[in-house]
N, C-alpha and C positions, 0 to 999 in steps of 0.2 A: 625166624624170631627177632623180634624188634632189636634196635641198638643196644638198650639198655640192658638187656637180659645177657648179653654177649658183652659188654662191657662191665658188668657183675661179676660173670664169671670170670672173665679175665682179670681181672683185677684180686679175686682172691686164688689165683694163679691156675685156673684149668684152662684146659683147650676147649676150643669152639664146638668141636663133635662128639666132648664127652657129656654122660649122661647123669647127671651131677643127684644124688640120694640127699637128703637131708634128715639129721637125728638133731632138734632142737629143744634147746630148754634145760633145766638145773639134770645135770647127770647123777640117777640114783639107780641102786641095783635093781630096783623092780621094773624099771623102765628097759631094761634088756638090749642094752648098747651091746654089750659082752656079745649077745646070742647074734647083734646084725652084722661086730665085725668078723664072728665065725663065719657068718653066711655069707659073708662079700669072700672070703677065701674060698670059696665055691665059685661063686657068682662069677669072678672076675676071670675063673679057667676059660670061661665061655666068650665073658664081655670084658675084654680090658680097658675097653674106654667107660666102663660102671666105676664111680666113683660117689666116695661117701664123704659129706661135710659135716661136721660136728663143730654144733655152735651151743656154747652156756657154759655156765658155771659146776664143777664138779664136787660131788657131797663123799663120795667115794676118792677112794687114793686115784689118781691119775695114774701111777706106775701102772695098776693093773691092767688099764684098757692100752700103755704105750708097751706093755709087754706083750699082749695078744698081736697087737699090729706087728710086734716084732718077730713073733712065732711064726706069724701065717703069712709072712712075708708080703705085707700090704704097705709099705711107708708112701711107695709111689700112688696108691688105690683111694690113703682113706688124709684128710686135711683136718686138724683140730683148732679151734679156739676154743682155749678155756677161759672163761671171762666172763664177767657177768655183761649180759647184751641190755643195755640201754635201747630205750622205746623208740630212738631217731636210728637205731643201727638194726633195726629188727629184718626192714624191708630188705637190704639188700642182701642178706642170707638166702631170704623166701626168692627173690627175683633170681639168683644166681643157680636155684636148684629146679631141676625137673619134677620132682617126685617129694613127697615126706614121709618117711620113714617112722611108724610107731609100735616098733617089735614089743610092748608092755608085758610084763607077767602077770601083773594086775593093774587093773584100772579102774577109776567111776566114770570118769569125764576127762577129756582132754581138751585146755583150752588151747593147746598147739593144734590142734586138728581144725577149729574155728579161724585162726589165725592162717593156717594153707590153702583152706576154704576163700579165705578172703582174700589171699592173692591169685586164686585161682588155680591151686594146685592139686594134684590127686594124691590121695595117701596110700600107704601100705599099713593096716592094722591087723594085728593079732584080735582074735572074738574074744575076748576078755571085756568084762564089766558091759559097760554098755556102749562102749568104741564101736562095734557094728552096723546097731543100728541108724547112724550119722552115714554109712556109708553104702551107696548104689553100687552093687558089684559091679564090676568091669565097666563101672560108668563114670563114676565119681573117685575111683582107688579100686583097691586089692583089701578082700577082707582074707586074712591066712585062718585055718581052723585052729590052730594053739602057737605056742611059743617055742616050738620045737621049731630046731634050726633048719629042718630041710624044708620044714612048712615055709618059713620064713624065704629060705631061696627057692621055692618054687612059687612062691608071691612075687618076689621081685621079679625074676623070668617070666611070669604072667604079664605083667606089667611091661618092662620090654618088649615082648610081644607084642603087646594089644597096641602100643603107642604107638603103632605104624598106620593103624587103621583107626584108633577110636580118637574124639576130639574130647579127652579129658577134661582139659580147661575150658571146653563149652558146657559139658555138662556137669562142671563145678558151677560157672555161671547161674545155670539155667535153676539149679538146687539153690544157690546164693540168693537168686531174684526170688525165688517160693518161699522165702522162711526170713529169720530175723538174722542170718550173718552177714546181711548187707550192712547191717549196723557198725561200723569202724570202731566207734566208742564202746560198744560190747564185745568187740573183740579185744580191746584191749583189756577191758576190763578180765575178760576172761584168762587172757595171758596173767596178768598180774596174778590174780588168783593160784594160777598153776605155779607161780613161783613161789607160794608157800613151804 
């Protein structure tokens, strides 16, 4: 791992061997953060170094999510940054993460996926809206069939198993090189549209 990735992980309170899943952007019900937290309660039984990094402004009541974290005993597994993320702050969250989770209940497209790819991060996405068509299964990420918690757990587990043998970052870079994802200006435009 490059020094900057390790530094970013540590600066956000993670350990070197933690595997960090990032949930990024405005927090609204349709984005499924509650499903991801519940999935983590299962995932961490087998992988106690799996961690969840949540960065973005809440549009739902934060207490709802904090109560879930308490209910499932995940205080040491989940770090929340409930704040507006300025453009110049975006990189640190993506650099500190190993993969980006988009457990959406519904979606049309996602600027967050574009940013993830811009930082060479694989994605774990639910098969809703048009999200799946941008993911090469088991290469640039994992598509899970639904927003059912069990499917999300299976998808996270699949990533953890495959990451030992699959060069996700290299595959994402190859995908980026083959299309418009490489244009950083466009990535940030997409990100801003995601913030509506």
